[in-house]
C-alpha positions as CSV (number, residue, x, y, z in Angstrom):
1,X,-45.9,-7.5,-0.8
2,X,-43.5,-8.9,-3.4
3,X,-40.1,-10.2,-2.3
4,X,-37.2,-7.8,-2.8
5,X,-34.9,-9.0,-5.6
6,X,-31.3,-9.1,-4.3
7,X,-28.7,-8.0,-6.8
8,X,-25.0,-8.3,-6.9
9,X,-24.8,-4.5,-6.7
10,X,-26.8,-4.5,-3.5
11,X,-24.4,-7.1,-2.1
12,X,-21.3,-5.1,-3.0
13,X,-22.9,-1.8,-1.7
14,X,-23.7,-3.4,1.6
15,X,-20.3,-4.9,1.9
16,X,-18.7,-1.5,1.1
17,X,-20.9,0.2,3.8
18,X,-20.0,-2.5,6.3
19,X,-16.3,-2.1,5.5
20,X,-16.6,1.7,5.7
21,X,-18.3,1.7,9.1
22,X,-16.7,-1.3,10.8
23,X,-13.7,-2.5,8.8
24,X,-13.1,-5.2,6.3
25,X,-13.0,-7.9,8.9
26,X,-16.7,-7.4,9.4
27,X,-17.5,-8.0,5.8
28,X,-19.2,-11.4,6.3
29,X,-22.1,-13.1,4.7
30,X,-24.3,-12.8,7.8
31,X,-23.5,-9.1,8.2
32,X,-24.2,-8.4,4.6
33,X,-27.6,-10.3,4.8
34,X,-28.5,-8.3,7.9
35,X,-27.6,-5.0,6.2
36,X,-29.7,-5.8,3.1
37,X,-32.5,-7.4,5.2
38,X,-32.5,-10.9,3.6
39,X,-31.4,-14.4,4.4
40,X,-27.8,-15.5,3.7
41,X,-28.9,-17.6,0.7
42,X,-29.0,-14.7,-1.9
43,X,-25.6,-13.5,-0.6
44,X,-24.1,-17.0,-1.2
45,X,-25.4,-17.0,-4.7
46,X,-23.3,-13.9,-5.5
47,X,-20.4,-14.7,-3.2
48,X,-19.1,-18.1,-4.0
49,X,-15.8,-16.7,-2.9
50,X,-15.5,-14.1,-0.2
51,X,-12.1,-13.1,-1.5
52,X,-13.7,-12.0,-4.8
53,X,-16.2,-9.9,-2.9
54,X,-13.5,-8.4,-0.8
55,X,-11.6,-7.5,-3.9
56,X,-14.6,-5.8,-5.3
57,X,-14.9,-3.8,-2.0
58,X,-11.2,-2.8,-2.3
59,X,-11.8,-1.6,-5.9
60,X,-14.8,0.4,-4.6
61,X,-12.6,1.8,-1.7
62,X,-9.9,2.8,-4.2
63,X,-12.4,4.6,-6.4
64,X,-13.9,6.4,-3.4
65,X,-10.5,7.5,-2.2
66,X,-9.5,8.8,-5.7
67,X,-12.6,10.9,-5.8
68,X,-12.2,12.0,-2.2
69,X,-8.6,13.2,-2.7
70,X,-9.3,14.9,-6.1
71,X,-12.1,16.8,-4.4
72,X,-9.8,18.2,-1.7
73,X,-6.6,19.0,-3.6
74,X,-5.6,22.6,-4.3
75,X,-4.2,22.8,-7.9
76,X,-2.0,25.8,-6.8
77,X,-0.5,23.7,-4.0
78,X,-0.8,20.2,-5.4
79,X,2.0,18.5,-3.5
80,X,1.1,19.7,0.0
81,X,-2.7,19.4,-0.5
82,X,-2.4,15.8,-1.7
83,X,-0.6,14.8,1.5
84,X,-3.1,16.8,3.6
85,X,-6.1,15.2,1.8
86,X,-4.8,11.7,2.8
87,X,-4.6,12.8,6.4
88,X,-8.1,14.2,6.2
89,X,-9.2,10.9,4.8
90,X,-7.6,9.0,7.6
91,X,-9.5,11.2,10.1
92,X,-12.9,11.1,8.4
93,X,-12.8,7.6,7.0
94,X,-10.4,5.6,9.1
95,X,-11.6,2.1,8.1
96,X,-11.4,3.0,4.4
97,X,-8.0,4.5,4.8
98,X,-6.8,1.3,6.5
99,X,-8.3,-0.9,3.8
100,X,-6.6,1.3,1.2
101,X,-3.2,1.2,2.9
102,X,-3.2,-2.4,4.2
103,X,-4.7,-4.3,1.3
104,X,-2.4,-6.8,-0.5
105,X,-0.5,-5.3,-3.5
106,X,0.8,-7.8,-6.0
107,X,3.8,-7.3,-8.1
108,X,5.5,-4.9,-5.7
109,X,9.1,-5.8,-5.2
110,X,10.7,-2.4,-4.6
111,X,9.8,1.1,-3.4
112,X,10.0,2.1,-7.1
113,X,7.3,-0.4,-7.9
114,X,5.2,1.0,-5.1
115,X,5.8,4.5,-6.4
116,X,4.8,3.6,-9.9
117,X,1.6,1.9,-8.8
118,X,0.5,4.4,-6.2
119,X,1.2,7.8,-7.7
120,X,0.0,10.0,-10.5
121,X,2.9,10.0,-13.0
122,X,2.5,13.8,-13.6
123,X,3.1,14.7,-10.0
124,X,6.9,14.3,-10.1
125,X,7.0,16.5,-13.1
126,X,4.9,19.1,-11.4
127,X,7.2,19.0,-8.3
128,X,10.4,19.3,-10.5
129,X,9.0,22.3,-12.3
130,X,7.7,24.0,-9.2
131,X,10.9,23.5,-7.2
132,X,13.4,23.7,-10.1
133,X,14.9,20.3,-9.3
134,X,15.6,17.3,-11.5
135,X,12.8,14.8,-12.2
136,X,14.8,12.1,-10.3
137,X,15.1,14.3,-7.2
138,X,11.4,15.3,-7.5
139,X,10.5,11.6,-7.6
140,X,12.6,10.9,-4.5
141,X,11.1,13.8,-2.7
142,X,7.6,12.6,-3.6
143,X,8.4,9.0,-2.6
144,X,9.8,10.2,0.8
145,X,6.6,12.1,1.4
146,X,4.4,9.2,0.2
147,X,6.1,6.9,2.7
148,X,6.0,9.5,5.5
149,X,2.3,10.3,4.8
150,X,1.3,6.6,4.8
151,X,3.0,6.1,8.1
152,X,1.7,9.2,9.9
153,X,-1.8,8.6,8.3
154,X,-1.8,5.1,9.6
155,X,-0.9,6.2,13.1
156,X,-3.6,8.9,12.8
157,X,-6.2,6.5,11.7
158,X,-5.7,4.2,14.7
159,X,-5.4,6.6,17.6
160,X,-8.1,7.4,20.1
161,X,-9.3,10.1,20.8
162,X,-7.0,11.1,18.0
163,X,-4.1,13.4,17.3
164,X,-5.1,16.8,16.1
165,X,-5.0,17.4,12.4
166,X,-2.9,20.5,12.9
167,X,-0.3,18.5,14.7
168,X,-0.2,16.0,11.9
169,X,0.0,18.8,9.3
170,X,2.9,20.4,11.2
171,X,4.8,17.1,11.2
172,X,4.2,16.7,7.5
173,X,5.6,20.2,7.0
174,X,8.7,19.4,9.1
175,X,9.2,16.2,7.1
176,X,8.7,18.0,3.8
177,X,11.3,20.7,4.7
178,X,13.8,18.0,5.7
179,X,13.2,16.0,2.5
180,X,13.3,19.1,0.4
181,X,16.6,20.3,2.0
182,X,18.1,16.9,1.2
183,X,16.8,17.1,-2.4
184,X,18.2,20.6,-2.9
185,X,21.5,19.7,-1.3
186,X,21.9,16.6,-3.5
187,X,21.0,18.8,-6.5
188,X,24.0,21.1,-5.9
189,X,26.4,18.1,-5.6
C-alpha cells in the first residue's frame, strides 16, 4: 500500500477540526499528526512556525463564521437575526466562537476601529432606514449591540450545562430596547 502524501491543506484541515472540537490550545503538532495518521515530520515540513498555522486556522474560522451567520440571518429582520445568529453560533460551535472573539486583532485602538473591522458597512444604513434615525445613531446602536452580543455570547459559550437560548435572546431584546430608547431620545435632542 503506497504511503499517503500529506499536504498543507490536510494539515490546515486537521488543525481546524482540532480547534473546532477542542480549542486552539490543542492545535499542536502531535495532535495534528495523530488526526491525520502520520508522524510529526510531515507536519513540521509545513509548520515551521505554529503561529503561521494558527493564523491560517483563524482565517478558516472567520470564513466559517461568515458563512454560518449569513445562512441564519433573516433579511426582513437583519439586525435582530444577526445578533441571534452569533448566539446560536456560541451554542453550537463554542470553541470556534471563542477563537473568533478572542483572537488578536491588530490595528484596533478604539471602539470605532473595532466597529469598522468587525461589521458590514451596510448594516448601519439598513438600521438608520428601518428605524428612521441618523446614520451616526444607527452606528452607535449597532456598536452597543455588537459589544453586548460579544459579551453575552462569550458568557454563553463558557457556561455548563448552559444558559437557555431563549433567556439569552430575551436579554438581547432587553438590551436592544434600552439602546434603541437611548438612540431615539438622543435623536430628538
